[in-house]
C-alpha positions in Angstrom: -7.1 23.9 5.6 -9.2 20.9 6.2 -8.3 17.5 7.7 -7.9 15.8 4.4 -5.5 18.4 2.8 -3.3 18.4 6.0 -3.2 14.6 5.8 -2.2 14.5 2.3 0.6 17.2 2.8 1.7 15.2 5.8 2.0 11.9 3.9 3.8 13.8 1.1 6.3 15.4 3.4 6.8 12.0 5.1 7.5 10.3 1.8 10.0 13.0 0.6 11.7 13.0 4.0 12.1 9.2 3.9 13.6 9.3 0.5 16.0 12.0 1.5 17.1 9.9 4.4 18.5 7.3 2.0 21.0 9.9 0.6 24.8 9.5 1.0 25.0 13.2 1.9 24.7 14.0 5.7 23.1 17.3 5.0 20.2 15.7 2.9 19.7 13.0 5.4 19.2 15.6 8.1 16.7 17.6 5.8 14.9 14.4 5.4 14.5 13.9 9.0 13.3 17.3 9.6 10.7 16.8 6.4 9.5 13.6 7.9 8.8 15.3 11.3 7.0 18.0 9.5 4.8 15.6 7.8 4.1 13.6 11.0 3.0 17.1 12.6 0.8 18.0 9.7 -0.9 14.4 10.1 -1.6 15.3 13.7 -2.9 18.7 12.7 -5.3 17.1 10.2 -6.4 14.5 12.9 -7.2 17.3 15.5 -9.0 19.3 12.8 -11.0 16.1 12.1 -11.9 15.6 15.7 -12.8 19.1 16.2 -15.0 19.1 12.9 -13.1 21.7 11.1 -12.9 19.9 7.6 -13.5 23.0 5.6 
């Protein structure tokens, strides 16, 4: 996957994670934290791919 694709997926997961963290359900809040972290990792992956010139 290319840099742009990973960054979009990362932004999406971060946004969904942030929304889930607003829930009154502790399990949903925990899911939201995990999903936000996943999005941050995808963002980083996209940045690394971009730096390496792997934007396919």
